[in-house]
N, C-alpha and C positions, 0 to 999 in steps of 0.2 A: 051295398053289402057284397062281400066276396062270394064267389060262386064255387060250390063244391065241385071238385074235379073227379071224385070217385065216391061211391056209396057201397057199404058192405058191413062187415062185422069183424071184430078182433076175436080170435078163438084161442083159448089156452085151457087145456084140460077139458072140463065139461062146461066152462064158462064162455058165453058168447056176448059180445058187446056191440050192438048196432051203432054205427058211427059214419062220419063223413070225413073226407080228406080235403084240405085246403093248401094251396101252394104257400110256403112260408117265406120265400125270398123273392126279390125282384131285382132286375138289372137297372142301374142308374147311368149306364153308359150313354154318352151323347151320340145320337144317331145321325147318319148322313145318307143322302141318296146319290145315285149316279146321274150325272148330267152329260150331255153332249158338249164337247169342249168348244165347238164353233158357235152354237146358238144358245147353250145353257138350258136346253129343254130336258125335262126329266125323261130318262129312258124307261122303257117298259120291257119286261120279260114275257115272252109269249110261250105257251105250251103248244108245240107244233107237231102235227102228225105228218111224217114224210110220205106215208102211203096215200092218205086222203088229201094231202097238200092243203091242209086247213088248220086253223087255230082251234084248239080243244078247250071247252069250258071245264072248270073244276068239277062240276057235277057229272061230267062224262068220263071221269077218270076212275079206273078200277085198279086194284093191285094185282101184280103177277109175280110168280116165282119162276126164275129162269133155271130150269132143270137141266137143259143142254143149251148150247149156244144158239141164240135166236129162237128158242122155243120156250113158251111160257105156260104155266099152269095158272089159270085165273082164280083168284081168291075172292070169295064173297064175304060180306059182313058176318053172316051166320057162321062161317068157318071159324072166325075168331071168338064169337060169342059162346059157341058150344064146345069149347075145348074141355076135355075131361080132366080138369084140374080143380082141386079144392080151392086154390088160391085165386081163382077167377073172381070170386065174390067175397073172399074171406082173407083177412090177414092172419095167417096161420102161424102162431108162435111155436117154435120147435125147441128152443133152449133159452136158458137164462145164464148170462155170463157177466164177468167183471169187464166194464168198458175199457179198462186199461189194457186188456188183452187184444183189443181191436186196433190195428194200425190205421191212422186217419187217411191213408192213401185209398182205403176202400170207400170212403164217403162220397156220395154223388149229389143228392138233392134232398132238401128238407121239406116236410109237409106237417102242418098242424092237424091234430086229430080232434074232432068235435063229436061228443056222444049224442045219439038220439035220446029223446026224453026217457024212453024205457031202459036205456043203458047207462043212466047217470050213476047208479050205485055200483055196478061192477066196474065201470070206468074209474071211479074214485078208489075202489078196492085195489085195482091193478096198480094205480099210481102210488098209493100208500105202501103197497107191498114192495114195489121196486125201490122206493125210498128207504124202507126199513131194512132191506137186504143189500142195499148199495149195488144192485144189479141192473142190467138192461136186458130187454127181450130181443132175441134174434128170431126173425120170422121170414116168411116168403109171401109175396103178393104179386098177382098178375096186374100190371098197370101199363097202359099204353103199349099194347102188343108185345109185352115181355114179362116174364116172371122174374121179379126182382128179389134179391136178398136184401133184407132191411133190418133195422133195429128200432126199437121203441124205447124211449126214455122219458123220465119226468122233465117237464120244462115249464117254468113259471107255475101257474095253477093247473096245468093240464099235462098232456102228453104230446110228444113230437115224434114223427117217424122219419128216419134217414134211410133213403135207398142207398144201396152199396154195390160196388163193382164185385163181380165174381173173380176168383184168383186168376182165371185164364183171360180176364179182360185187363189185367194190370201188366204192363210191360216190365220186363226184367231189366237189370242193369249190366248184363253181360257184355253188351256192345259198347258200353261207355268206357272211356279211358280214365279209369279211376286209379288214384295212387294206391300203392300197396302199403307195407309198413314203412312209415316215415320216422326216422330217428329224431326223437324229441328229448330234450333234457328235462329233468325233474323240475328245475327252476322255471323253464318255459311253461310247463304244465301248471305249476302252482300260480304263475302270473295270469294264465288264461282263466283258471278257476276263480281267482280273485276278481278279475274283470267281470265274469259272469255274476259273481256275488254282488258286485257293486251295482249292476244293472238289473238285478232281480226284483220283481214286484208283482202285484196282481194285474191280470189282464183287464184293462178298462176299455172296452170297444169304443166308447164315446170320445176317447182321446185321439182317435185316428180318423183321417179324412182322405179321400181320393184327391191328392194334390194335382195329379195330372188332369183330372176332370175339371178342377177349379181353374187351372191355368188355361185349359182349352176354352172354357166358358168366357174367361176374360178376353181371349183373342177374338172370339166370336162377337162379343159385345162391343169391342173396340172397332171391329170392321163394320158393324151395324151402326155405329155412332158417327161422330163428327170427324173421323179420321185421326183420332188421337194416336200418337206414336205408341208402338207396341215394344216394350223392352224385352230384350233377349235374355235368356238365362245366363247367369254369370258363369265364367269359365271355372273349371275345377282348379283349385290351387295346386301349384307344382311344388312338391317337397322332395327333399333328397331321400334316396333309398337308405333305410336303416335296417338293423337286424330285428328279428322277431321279438326279442326281449325288450328292446327299446320301444317298439311299436305298442306292445302290451302295456308297458309302464306308462307311456303317454296316454293311453286310453283310460287306464285306471285313474290317473290324476285328473283327467277331464271329467270322468264320471263323478269323482268326489267333489269336483267344483261345480257340478250340476249342469255340465255341458257335454252330454254323452257322445255327441258326434264329433265335437272338437274341430269342426271343419273350418272355423275361422282362423285357426292357427296351424293345424296339422292335417295332412291327409288322413283318411279313416284308417283305423287300426287294421281292419280287414284288408284294405287295399295294400297297405305297407306289408302286411304279413304275406300276402300273395306274392308281392315283388321279392320279399326277402327269401321266400321258400323256393 
């Protein structure tokens, strides 16, 4: 059974809901270790103290804040546990908003919320109220040595919490070389809208797979097996450069034919559009 990573309560108005948090996502990336190229022995990383000239065990490590160069304030566990914050043990709801007003760039990590037995009814009440009003709750919670901005929303039969980045943690776009006003004809815009309409549908997560991970797994299995040849990825087809309208028209025709990428016959519309522009 999954282990709760945080226990506390959700608080809104005079209502308190005792609950637990569980990590909602997991990485499926294929992991690798570092080996010495000459003998293929696995490398080890040591925590080394240059003053004592000795390896340090994890249990001997404490955290320190460098307030001036090479001078540190040692922080104890109690310093973090006794912070004068309401959010240390409570998910404090501060506002209810329309989720459409929150840009997804703020989202960080997802957690499932499970009510304690005494909090089942207020938990259900909050969930039903959020559904009835089409709102989400914006809150603050102290989690893993940081006070997070977060939102709570209905998910399946329960609630899910999304931690969010603060505005000052999101990098701006000022340093990017972004195009200004690009002159586009009305016909080009209409063709682009038509292409979007052709490819519009409901998001079905089960339709998508990590094809890079699948291909990497095939390579690994082939190397572990009988030395079967590993086929290389096919080269991208080389097509002539066309104008933006022709690229959009070809994409729409491919979408209507049920082959939205149209890679078997034409370069992608996005690729040709970039070349044409």
